[in-house]
CHARMM internal coordinates of N, CA and C (Angstrom, degrees):
IC EDIT
DIST 1 N 1 CA 1.4067
DIST 1 CA 1 C 1.4651
ANGL 1 N 1 CA 1 C 111.77
DIST 1 C 2 N 1.3546
ANGL 1 CA 1 C 2 N 125.22
DIHE 1 N 1 CA 1 C 2 N 127.33
DIST 2 N 2 CA 1.4616
ANGL 1 C 2 N 2 CA 126.67
DIHE 1 CA 1 C 2 N 2 CA 173.90
DIST 2 CA 2 C 1.5165
ANGL 2 N 2 CA 2 C 105.95
DIHE 1 C 2 N 2 CA 2 C -79.52
DIST 2 C 3 N 1.3418
ANGL 2 CA 2 C 3 N 111.17
DIHE 2 N 2 CA 2 C 3 N 128.81
DIST 3 N 3 CA 1.6014
ANGL 2 C 3 N 3 CA 112.14
DIHE 2 CA 2 C 3 N 3 CA -177.75
DIST 3 CA 3 C 1.4733
ANGL 3 N 3 CA 3 C 110.60
DIHE 2 C 3 N 3 CA 3 C -100.01
DIST 3 C 4 N 1.4345
ANGL 3 CA 3 C 4 N 120.16
DIHE 3 N 3 CA 3 C 4 N -31.56
DIST 4 N 4 CA 1.3945
ANGL 3 C 4 N 4 CA 120.88
DIHE 3 CA 3 C 4 N 4 CA 179.03
DIST 4 CA 4 C 1.5279
ANGL 4 N 4 CA 4 C 109.89
DIHE 3 C 4 N 4 CA 4 C -164.61
DIST 4 C 5 N 1.2964
ANGL 4 CA 4 C 5 N 120.34
DIHE 4 N 4 CA 4 C 5 N -173.38
DIST 5 N 5 CA 1.4594
ANGL 4 C 5 N 5 CA 123.52
DIHE 4 CA 4 C 5 N 5 CA -174.80
DIST 5 CA 5 C 1.5401
ANGL 5 N 5 CA 5 C 111.65
DIHE 4 C 5 N 5 CA 5 C -63.47
DIST 5 C 6 N 1.3058
ANGL 5 CA 5 C 6 N 111.52
DIHE 5 N 5 CA 5 C 6 N -40.92
DIST 6 N 6 CA 1.6199
ANGL 5 C 6 N 6 CA 113.38
DIHE 5 CA 5 C 6 N 6 CA -179.75
DIST 6 CA 6 C 1.4925
ANGL 6 N 6 CA 6 C 108.99
DIHE 5 C 6 N 6 CA 6 C -64.50
DIST 6 C 7 N 1.4519
ANGL 6 CA 6 C 7 N 117.02
DIHE 6 N 6 CA 6 C 7 N -40.60
DIST 7 N 7 CA 1.4621
ANGL 6 C 7 N 7 CA 117.10
DIHE 6 CA 6 C 7 N 7 CA 177.18
DIST 7 CA 7 C 1.5214
ANGL 7 N 7 CA 7 C 113.09
DIHE 6 C 7 N 7 CA 7 C -67.51
DIST 7 C 8 N 1.2540
ANGL 7 CA 7 C 8 N 120.91
DIHE 7 N 7 CA 7 C 8 N -35.40
DIST 8 N 8 CA 1.4543
ANGL 7 C 8 N 8 CA 124.61
DIHE 7 CA 7 C 8 N 8 CA 170.36
DIST 8 CA 8 C 1.4857
ANGL 8 N 8 CA 8 C 112.31
DIHE 7 C 8 N 8 CA 8 C -54.81
DIST 8 C 9 N 1.3164
ANGL 8 CA 8 C 9 N 115.40
DIHE 8 N 8 CA 8 C 9 N -51.23
DIST 9 N 9 CA 1.5411
ANGL 8 C 9 N 9 CA 123.45
DIHE 8 CA 8 C 9 N 9 CA 177.17
DIST 9 CA 9 C 1.5899
ANGL 9 N 9 CA 9 C 108.87
DIHE 8 C 9 N 9 CA 9 C -52.06
DIST 9 C 10 N 1.2702
ANGL 9 CA 9 C 10 N 117.96
DIHE 9 N 9 CA 9 C 10 N -49.96
DIST 10 N 10 CA 1.3779
ANGL 9 C 10 N 10 CA 123.66
DIHE 9 CA 9 C 10 N 10 CA -176.16
DIST 10 CA 10 C 1.5327
ANGL 10 N 10 CA 10 C 110.67
DIHE 9 C 10 N 10 CA 10 C -64.53
DIST 10 C 11 N 1.3055
ANGL 10 CA 10 C 11 N 119.34
DIHE 10 N 10 CA 10 C 11 N -41.62
DIST 11 N 11 CA 1.4619
ANGL 10 C 11 N 11 CA 123.86
DIHE 10 CA 10 C 11 N 11 CA 176.69
DIST 11 CA 11 C 1.5757
ANGL 11 N 11 CA 11 C 107.12
DIHE 10 C 11 N 11 CA 11 C -64.05
DIST 11 C 12 N 1.2833
ANGL 11 CA 11 C 12 N 122.39
DIHE 11 N 11 CA 11 C 12 N -42.50
DIST 12 N 12 CA 1.4523
ANGL 11 C 12 N 12 CA 121.96
DIHE 11 CA 11 C 12 N 12 CA -172.38
DIST 12 CA 12 C 1.6572
ANGL 12 N 12 CA 12 C 102.98
DIHE 11 C 12 N 12 CA 12 C -71.08
DIST 12 C 13 N 1.3519
ANGL 12 CA 12 C 13 N 113.95
DIHE 12 N 12 CA 12 C 13 N -40.83
DIST 13 N 13 CA 1.5458
ANGL 12 C 13 N 13 CA 111.68
DIHE 12 CA 12 C 13 N 13 CA -179.23
DIST 13 CA 13 C 1.5693
ANGL 13 N 13 CA 13 C 109.30
DIHE 12 C 13 N 13 CA 13 C -65.62
DIST 13 C 14 N 1.2697
ANGL 13 CA 13 C 14 N 120.50
DIHE 13 N 13 CA 13 C 14 N -34.21
DIST 14 N 14 CA 1.4146
ANGL 13 C 14 N 14 CA 123.59
DIHE 13 CA 13 C 14 N 14 CA -178.38
DIST 14 CA 14 C 1.5305
ANGL 14 N 14 CA 14 C 109.25
DIHE 13 C 14 N 14 CA 14 C -67.21
DIST 14 C 15 N 1.3131
ANGL 14 CA 14 C 15 N 113.26
DIHE 14 N 14 CA 14 C 15 N -43.93
DIST 15 N 15 CA 1.4207
ANGL 14 C 15 N 15 CA 114.97
DIHE 14 CA 14 C 15 N 15 CA -174.12
DIST 15 CA 15 C 1.6001
ANGL 15 N 15 CA 15 C 108.83
DIHE 14 C 15 N 15 CA 15 C -72.32
DIST 15 C 16 N 1.2895
ANGL 15 CA 15 C 16 N 117.41
DIHE 15 N 15 CA 15 C 16 N -36.26
DIST 16 N 16 CA 1.4546
ANGL 15 C 16 N 16 CA 118.45
DIHE 15 CA 15 C 16 N 16 CA 177.41
DIST 16 CA 16 C 1.6025
ANGL 16 N 16 CA 16 C 113.54
DIHE 15 C 16 N 16 CA 16 C -67.89
DIST 16 C 17 N 1.3097
ANGL 16 CA 16 C 17 N 115.12
DIHE 16 N 16 CA 16 C 17 N -38.94
DIST 17 N 17 CA 1.4580
ANGL 16 C 17 N 17 CA 119.21
DIHE 16 CA 16 C 17 N 17 CA -174.52
DIST 17 CA 17 C 1.4107
ANGL 17 N 17 CA 17 C 112.53
DIHE 16 C 17 N 17 CA 17 C -82.37
DIST 17 C 18 N 1.3594
ANGL 17 CA 17 C 18 N 122.14
DIHE 17 N 17 CA 17 C 18 N -14.85
DIST 18 N 18 CA 1.4511
ANGL 17 C 18 N 18 CA 127.20
DIHE 17 CA 17 C 18 N 18 CA -173.14
DIST 18 CA 18 C 1.4885
ANGL 18 N 18 CA 18 C 113.40
DIHE 17 C 18 N 18 CA 18 C -50.44
DIST 18 C 19 N 1.3772
ANGL 18 CA 18 C 19 N 119.77
DIHE 18 N 18 CA 18 C 19 N -47.65
DIST 19 N 19 CA 1.4773
ANGL 18 C 19 N 19 CA 120.47
DIHE 18 CA 18 C 19 N 19 CA 177.39
DIST 19 CA 19 C 1.4718
ANGL 19 N 19 CA 19 C 115.67
DIHE 18 C 19 N 19 CA 19 C -54.19
DIST 19 C 20 N 1.3807
ANGL 19 CA 19 C 20 N 119.52
DIHE 19 N 19 CA 19 C 20 N -41.30
DIST 20 N 20 CA 1.3636
ANGL 19 C 20 N 20 CA 124.77
DIHE 19 CA 19 C 20 N 20 CA 174.66
DIST 20 CA 20 C 1.4382
ANGL 20 N 20 CA 20 C 112.60
DIHE 19 C 20 N 20 CA 20 C -61.29
DIST 20 C 21 N 1.2983
ANGL 20 CA 20 C 21 N 115.70
DIHE 20 N 20 CA 20 C 21 N -49.95
DIST 21 N 21 CA 1.4879
ANGL 20 C 21 N 21 CA 122.43
DIHE 20 CA 20 C 21 N 21 CA -178.39
DIST 21 CA 21 C 1.5761
ANGL 21 N 21 CA 21 C 112.94
DIHE 20 C 21 N 21 CA 21 C -53.25
DIST 21 C 22 N 1.3195
ANGL 21 CA 21 C 22 N 113.89
DIHE 21 N 21 CA 21 C 22 N -38.25
DIST 22 N 22 CA 1.3434
ANGL 21 C 22 N 22 CA 119.46
DIHE 21 CA 21 C 22 N 22 CA -177.25
DIST 22 CA 22 C 1.5447
ANGL 22 N 22 CA 22 C 115.46
DIHE 21 C 22 N 22 CA 22 C -94.17
DIST 22 C 23 N 1.3055
ANGL 22 CA 22 C 23 N 112.27
DIHE 22 N 22 CA 22 C 23 N 10.24
DIST 23 N 23 CA 1.5292
ANGL 22 C 23 N 23 CA 119.73
DIHE 22 CA 22 C 23 N 23 CA 171.86
DIST 23 CA 23 C 1.4932
ANGL 23 N 23 CA 23 C 114.59
DIHE 22 C 23 N 23 CA 23 C 75.56
DIST 23 C 24 N 1.3691
ANGL 23 CA 23 C 24 N 117.56
DIHE 23 N 23 CA 23 C 24 N 18.22
DIST 24 N 24 CA 1.5006
ANGL 23 C 24 N 24 CA 115.65
DIHE 23 CA 23 C 24 N 24 CA 176.69
DIST 24 CA 24 C 1.4407
ANGL 24 N 24 CA 24 C 113.96
DIHE 23 C 24 N 24 CA 24 C -82.53
DIST 24 C 25 N 1.2532
ANGL 24 CA 24 C 25 N 121.38
DIHE 24 N 24 CA 24 C 25 N -22.85
DIST 25 N 25 CA 1.5520
ANGL 24 C 25 N 25 CA 128.54
DIHE 24 CA 24 C 25 N 25 CA 175.34
DIST 25 CA 25 C 1.5322
ANGL 25 N 25 CA 25 C 104.93
DIHE 24 C 25 N 25 CA 25 C -145.23
DIST 25 C 26 N 1.4280
ANGL 25 CA 25 C 26 N 111.97
DIHE 25 N 25 CA 25 C 26 N 165.08
DIST 26 N 26 CA 1.4654
ANGL 25 C 26 N 26 CA 116.88
DIHE 25 CA 25 C 26 N 26 CA 179.52
DIST 26 CA 26 C 1.5239
ANGL 26 N 26 CA 26 C 106.93
DIHE 25 C 26 N 26 CA 26 C -99.15
DIST 26 C 27 N 1.2548
ANGL 26 CA 26 C 27 N 120.76
DIHE 26 N 26 CA 26 C 27 N -10.43
DIST 27 N 27 CA 1.5172
ANGL 26 C 27 N 27 CA 125.42
DIHE 26 CA 26 C 27 N 27 CA 179.47
DIST 27 CA 27 C 1.4232
ANGL 27 N 27 CA 27 C 113.44
DIHE 26 C 27 N 27 CA 27 C -144.00
DIST 27 C 28 N 1.3273
ANGL 27 CA 27 C 28 N 116.72
DIHE 27 N 27 CA 27 C 28 N 139.54
DIST 28 N 28 CA 1.4152
ANGL 27 C 28 N 28 CA 121.07
DIHE 27 CA 27 C 28 N 28 CA 179.98
DIST 28 CA 28 C 1.4781
ANGL 28 N 28 CA 28 C 115.51
DIHE 27 C 28 N 28 CA 28 C -49.85
DIST 28 C 29 N 1.3415
ANGL 28 CA 28 C 29 N 116.38
DIHE 28 N 28 CA 28 C 29 N -39.54
DIST 29 N 29 CA 1.5683
ANGL 28 C 29 N 29 CA 118.45
DIHE 28 CA 28 C 29 N 29 CA -177.68
DIST 29 CA 29 C 1.4804
ANGL 29 N 29 CA 29 C 110.12
DIHE 28 C 29 N 29 CA 29 C -72.00
DIST 29 C 30 N 1.3847
ANGL 29 CA 29 C 30 N 121.28
DIHE 29 N 29 CA 29 C 30 N -8.10
DIST 30 N 30 CA 1.5002
ANGL 29 C 30 N 30 CA 120.41
DIHE 29 CA 29 C 30 N 30 CA 179.59
DIST 30 CA 30 C 1.4934
ANGL 30 N 30 CA 30 C 111.01
DIHE 29 C 30 N 30 CA 30 C -81.16
DIST 30 C 31 N 1.3416
ANGL 30 CA 30 C 31 N 121.05
DIHE 30 N 30 CA 30 C 31 N -17.23
DIST 31 N 31 CA 1.4698
ANGL 30 C 31 N 31 CA 123.75
DIHE 30 CA 30 C 31 N 31 CA -177.55
DIST 31 CA 31 C 1.5671
ANGL 31 N 31 CA 31 C 108.20
DIHE 30 C 31 N 31 CA 31 C -82.02
DIST 31 C 32 N 1.3157
ANGL 31 CA 31 C 32 N 117.51
DIHE 31 N 31 CA 31 C 32 N 107.59
DIST 32 N 32 CA 1.4561
ANGL 31 C 32 N 32 CA 121.27
DIHE 31 CA 31 C 32 N 32 CA -169.32
DIST 32 CA 32 C 1.6220
ANGL 32 N 32 CA 32 C 108.14
DIHE 31 C 32 N 32 CA 32 C -72.07
DIST 32 C 33 N 1.2724
ANGL 32 CA 32 C 33 N 119.11
DIHE 32 N 32 CA 32 C 33 N -21.64
DIST 33 N 33 CA 1.5069
ANGL 32 C 33 N 33 CA 118.11
DIHE 32 CA 32 C 33 N 33 CA -170.82
DIST 33 CA 33 C 1.6022
ANGL 33 N 33 CA 33 C 112.10
DIHE 32 C 33 N 33 CA 33 C -92.93
DIST 33 C 34 N 1.3008
ANGL 33 CA 33 C 34 N 114.54
DIHE 33 N 33 CA 33 C 34 N 10.66
DIST 34 N 34 CA 1.4559
ANGL 33 C 34 N 34 CA 121.44
DIHE 33 CA 33 C 34 N 34 CA -172.77
DIST 34 CA 34 C 1.5393
ANGL 34 N 34 CA 34 C 111.17
DIHE 33 C 34 N 34 CA 34 C -85.51
DIST 34 C 35 N 1.2833
ANGL 34 CA 34 C 35 N 116.81
DIHE 34 N 34 CA 34 C 35 N 146.24
DIST 35 N 35 CA 1.5131
ANGL 34 C 35 N 35 CA 124.22
DIHE 34 CA 34 C 35 N 35 CA 168.66
DIST 35 CA 35 C 1.5959
ANGL 35 N 35 CA 35 C 107.41
DIHE 34 C 35 N 35 CA 35 C -70.85
DIST 35 C 36 N 1.2971
ANGL 35 CA 35 C 36 N 116.25
DIHE 35 N 35 CA 35 C 36 N -11.90
DIST 36 N 36 CA 1.4590
ANGL 35 C 36 N 36 CA 121.51
DIHE 35 CA 35 C 36 N 36 CA -177.67
DIST 36 CA 36 C 1.5753
ANGL 36 N 36 CA 36 C 107.26
DIHE 35 C 36 N 36 CA 36 C -51.43
DIST 36 C 37 N 1.2659
ANGL 36 CA 36 C 37 N 117.67
DIHE 36 N 36 CA 36 C 37 N -42.88
DIST 37 N 37 CA 1.4458
ANGL 36 C 37 N 37 CA 123.76
DIHE 36 CA 36 C 37 N 37 CA -176.48
DIST 37 CA 37 C 1.5911
ANGL 37 N 37 CA 37 C 109.96
DIHE 36 C 37 N 37 CA 37 C -60.90
DIST 37 C 38 N 1.1998
ANGL 37 CA 37 C 38 N 116.69
DIHE 37 N 37 CA 37 C 38 N -44.93
DIST 38 N 38 CA 1.5203
ANGL 37 C 38 N 38 CA 117.12
DIHE 37 CA 37 C 38 N 38 CA 176.17
DIST 38 CA 38 C 1.5208
ANGL 38 N 38 CA 38 C 112.22
DIHE 37 C 38 N 38 CA 38 C -68.58
DIST 38 C 39 N 1.2458
ANGL 38 CA 38 C 39 N 115.00
DIHE 38 N 38 CA 38 C 39 N -34.19
DIST 39 N 39 CA 1.5493
ANGL 38 C 39 N 39 CA 114.49
DIHE 38 CA 38 C 39 N 39 CA 176.10
DIST 39 CA 39 C 1.4959
ANGL 39 N 39 CA 39 C 109.54
DIHE 38 C 39 N 39 CA 39 C -70.50
DIST 39 C 40 N 1.2671
ANGL 39 CA 39 C 40 N 123.21
DIHE 39 N 39 CA 39 C 40 N -34.97
DIST 40 N 40 CA 1.4632
ANGL 39 C 40 N 40 CA 122.36
DIHE 39 CA 39 C 40 N 40 CA 174.02
DIST 40 CA 40 C 1.4858
ANGL 40 N 40 CA 40 C 109.21
DIHE 39 C 40 N 40 CA 40 C -57.49
DIST 40 C 41 N 1.3782
ANGL 40 CA 40 C 41 N 115.97
DIHE 40 N 40 CA 40 C 41 N -48.15
DIST 41 N 41 CA 1.5123
ANGL 40 C 41 N 41 CA 121.76
DIHE 40 CA 40 C 41 N 41 CA -175.58
DIST 41 CA 41 C 1.5867
ANGL 41 N 41 CA 41 C 108.78
DIHE 40 C 41 N 41 CA 41 C -60.98
DIST 41 C 42 N 1.3097
ANGL 41 CA 41 C 42 N 114.97
DIHE 41 N 41 CA 41 C 42 N -36.76
DIST 42 N 42 CA 1.3941
ANGL 41 C 42 N 42 CA 118.08
DIHE 41 CA 41 C 42 N 42 CA 177.99
DIST 42 CA 42 C 1.5295
ANGL 42 N 42 CA 42 C 115.31
DIHE 41 C 42 N 42 CA 42 C -76.64
DIST 42 C 43 N 1.3386
ANGL 42 CA 42 C 43 N 120.87
DIHE 42 N 42 CA 42 C 43 N -4.37
DIST 43 N 43 CA 1.4406
ANGL 42 C 43 N 43 CA 128.53
DIHE 42 CA 42 C 43 N 43 CA -175.49
DIST 43 CA 43 C 1.5246
ANGL 43 N 43 CA 43 C 116.40
DIHE 42 C 43 N 43 CA 43 C 77.10
DIST 43 C 44 N 1.4128
ANGL 43 CA 43 C 44 N 116.97
DIHE 43 N 43 CA 43 C 44 N 20.30
DIST 44 N 44 CA 1.4021
ANGL 43 C 44 N 44 CA 117.41
DIHE 43 CA 43 C 44 N 44 CA -177.52
DIST 44 CA 44 C 1.5876
ANGL 44 N 44 CA 44 C 112.01
DIHE 43 C 44 N 44 CA 44 C -90.05
DIST 44 C 45 N 1.3123
ANGL 44 CA 44 C 45 N 118.65
DIHE 44 N 44 CA 44 C 45 N -17.54
DIST 45 N 45 CA 1.3798
ANGL 44 C 45 N 45 CA 123.43
DIHE 44 CA 44 C 45 N 45 CA 172.80
DIST 45 CA 45 C 1.5191
ANGL 45 N 45 CA 45 C 110.78
DIHE 44 C 45 N 45 CA 45 C -133.73
DIST 45 C 46 N 1.2787
ANGL 45 CA 45 C 46 N 116.81
DIHE 45 N 45 CA 45 C 46 N 152.09
DIST 46 N 46 CA 1.4325
ANGL 45 C 46 N 46 CA 120.53
DIHE 45 CA 45 C 46 N 46 CA 170.26
DIST 46 CA 46 C 1.4698
ANGL 46 N 46 CA 46 C 113.93
DIHE 45 C 46 N 46 CA 46 C -74.32
DIST 46 C 47 N 1.2468
ANGL 46 CA 46 C 47 N 126.19
DIHE 46 N 46 CA 46 C 47 N 143.14
DIST 47 N 47 CA 1.4688
ANGL 46 C 47 N 47 CA 123.49
DIHE 46 CA 46 C 47 N 47 CA -177.87
DIST 47 CA 47 C 1.4488
ANGL 47 N 47 CA 47 C 117.81
DIHE 46 C 47 N 47 CA 47 C -55.57
DIST 47 C 48 N 1.3208
ANGL 47 CA 47 C 48 N 119.90
DIHE 47 N 47 CA 47 C 48 N -25.61
DIST 48 N 48 CA 1.4212
ANGL 47 C 48 N 48 CA 124.33
DIHE 47 CA 47 C 48 N 48 CA -177.95
DIST 48 CA 48 C 1.5825
ANGL 48 N 48 CA 48 C 112.09
DIHE 47 C 48 N 48 CA 48 C -103.84
DIST 48 C 49 N 1.2830
ANGL 48 CA 48 C 49 N 119.90
DIHE 48 N 48 CA 48 C 49 N 13.22
DIST 49 N 49 CA 1.4517
ANGL 48 C 49 N 49 CA 126.42
DIHE 48 CA 48 C 49 N 49 CA 175.80
DIST 49 CA 49 C 1.5134
ANGL 49 N 49 CA 49 C 106.03
DIHE 48 C 49 N 49 CA 49 C -55.97
DIST 49 C 50 N 1.3444
ANGL 49 CA 49 C 50 N 115.71
DIHE 49 N 49 CA 49 C 50 N 137.42
DIST 50 N 50 CA 1.4870
ANGL 49 C 50 N 50 CA 117.86
DIHE 49 CA 49 C 50 N 50 CA 174.93
DIST 50 CA 50 C 1.4782
ANGL 50 N 50 CA 50 C 116.83
DIHE 49 C 50 N 50 CA 50 C 69.34
DIST 50 C 51 N 1.3010
ANGL 50 CA 50 C 51 N 115.93
DIHE 50 N 50 CA 50 C 51 N 11.69
DIST 51 N 51 CA 1.4629
ANGL 50 C 51 N 51 CA 119.57
DIHE 50 CA 50 C 51 N 51 CA -175.87
DIST 51 CA 51 C 1.4609
ANGL 51 N 51 CA 51 C 116.84
DIHE 50 C 51 N 51 CA 51 C -75.29
DIST 51 C 52 N 1.2948
ANGL 51 CA 51 C 52 N 116.00
DIHE 51 N 51 CA 51 C 52 N -30.26
DIST 52 N 52 CA 1.5986
ANGL 51 C 52 N 52 CA 118.54
DIHE 51 CA 51 C 52 N 52 CA -178.46
DIST 52 CA 52 C 1.5460
ANGL 52 N 52 CA 52 C 107.15
DIHE 51 C 52 N 52 CA 52 C -112.24
DIST 52 C 53 N 1.2626
ANGL 52 CA 52 C 53 N 123.06
DIHE 52 N 52 CA 52 C 53 N -5.58
DIST 53 N 53 CA 1.5091
ANGL 52 C 53 N 53 CA 120.60
DIHE 52 CA 52 C 53 N 53 CA 177.57
DIST 53 CA 53 C 1.5201
ANGL 53 N 53 CA 53 C 108.92
DIHE 52 C 53 N 53 CA 53 C 95.56
DIST 53 C 54 N 1.3428
ANGL 53 CA 53 C 54 N 122.66
DIHE 53 N 53 CA 53 C 54 N -6.32
DIST 54 N 54 CA 1.4486
ANGL 53 C 54 N 54 CA 119.84
DIHE 53 CA 53 C 54 N 54 CA -169.84
DIST 54 CA 54 C 1.5814
ANGL 54 N 54 CA 54 C 110.18
DIHE 53 C 54 N 54 CA 54 C -95.34
DIST 54 C 55 N 1.4031
ANGL 54 CA 54 C 55 N 116.67
DIHE 54 N 54 CA 54 C 55 N -18.33
DIST 55 N 55 CA 1.4397
ANGL 54 C 55 N 55 CA 111.48
DIHE 54 CA 54 C 55 N 55 CA -171.84
DIST 55 CA 55 C 1.5167
ANGL 55 N 55 CA 55 C 106.56
DIHE 54 C 55 N 55 CA 55 C -115.58
DIST 55 C 56 N 1.2564
ANGL 55 CA 55 C 56 N 125.19
DIHE 55 N 55 CA 55 C 56 N 20.59
DIST 56 N 56 CA 1.4387
ANGL 55 C 56 N 56 CA 122.16
DIHE 55 CA 55 C 56 N 56 CA -169.37
DIST 56 CA 56 C 1.5572
ANGL 56 N 56 CA 56 C 110.91
DIHE 55 C 56 N 56 CA 56 C -74.86
DIST 56 C 57 N 1.3305
ANGL 56 CA 56 C 57 N 116.40
DIHE 56 N 56 CA 56 C 57 N -25.61
DIST 57 N 57 CA 1.4458
ANGL 56 C 57 N 57 CA 122.27
DIHE 56 CA 56 C 57 N 57 CA 179.84
DIST 57 CA 57 C 1.5501
ANGL 57 N 57 CA 57 C 111.27
DIHE 56 C 57 N 57 CA 57 C -96.82
DIST 57 C 58 N 1.3248
ANGL 57 CA 57 C 58 N 116.68
DIHE 57 N 57 CA 57 C 58 N -16.85
DIST 58 N 58 CA 1.4102
ANGL 57 C 58 N 58 CA 121.46
DIHE 57 CA 57 C 58 N 58 CA -169.46
DIST 58 CA 58 C 1.6034
ANGL 58 N 58 CA 58 C 112.16
DIHE 57 C 58 N 58 CA 58 C -96.49
DIST 58 C 59 N 1.2602
ANGL 58 CA 58 C 59 N 116.30
DIHE 58 N 58 CA 58 C 59 N -30.19
DIST 59 N 59 CA 1.4188
ANGL 58 C 59 N 59 CA 121.34
DIHE 58 CA 58 C 59 N 59 CA -177.75
DIST 59 CA 59 C 1.4786
ANGL 59 N 59 CA 59 C 108.03
DIHE 58 C 59 N 59 CA 59 C -74.02
DIST 59 C 60 N 1.3246
ANGL 59 CA 59 C 60 N 121.04
DIHE 59 N 59 CA 59 C 60 N 155.81
DIST 60 N 60 CA 1.4433
ANGL 59 C 60 N 60 CA 122.50
DIHE 59 CA 59 C 60 N 60 CA 179.85
DIST 60 CA 60 C 1.6043
ANGL 60 N 60 CA 60 C 108.73
DIHE 59 C 60 N 60 CA 60 C -124.19
DIST 60 C 61 N 1.2029
ANGL 60 CA 60 C 61 N 118.00
DIHE 60 N 60 CA 60 C 61 N 133.87
DIST 61 N 61 CA 1.4061
ANGL 60 C 61 N 61 CA 127.31
DIHE 60 CA 60 C 61 N 61 CA 174.02
DIST 61 CA 61 C 1.5273
ANGL 61 N 61 CA 61 C 107.47
DIHE 60 C 61 N 61 CA 61 C -58.46
DIST 61 C 62 N 1.3696
ANGL 61 CA 61 C 62 N 118.40
DIHE 61 N 61 CA 61 C 62 N 125.54
DIST 62 N 62 CA 1.3764
ANGL 61 C 62 N 62 CA 122.77
DIHE 61 CA 61 C 62 N 62 CA 169.81
DIST 62 CA 62 C 1.5809
ANGL 62 N 62 CA 62 C 113.80
DIHE 61 C 62 N 62 CA 62 C 89.74
DIST 62 C 63 N 1.3930
ANGL 62 CA 62 C 63 N 114.32
DIHE 62 N 62 CA 62 C 63 N -3.33
DIST 63 N 63 CA 1.5144
ANGL 62 C 63 N 63 CA 111.16
DIHE 62 CA 62 C 63 N 63 CA 178.58
DIST 63 CA 63 C 1.5109
ANGL 63 N 63 CA 63 C 110.19
DIHE 62 C 63 N 63 CA 63 C -91.37
END
COOR INIT
IC SEED 1 N 1 CA 1 C
IC BUILD
């Protein structure tokens, strides 16, 4: 259950970063099946977000 906007942001970050976390790719942008690419086009994420594993929990969806 999504409780508020911050919780929604955390869920989106978790979903987008999951392929990196599980070693399927080294960068979020490398997972071709992700909604991340649509979010980048909408300006909700920077294209290199989650690329090195250091900003996955710090970045916010929609900021």
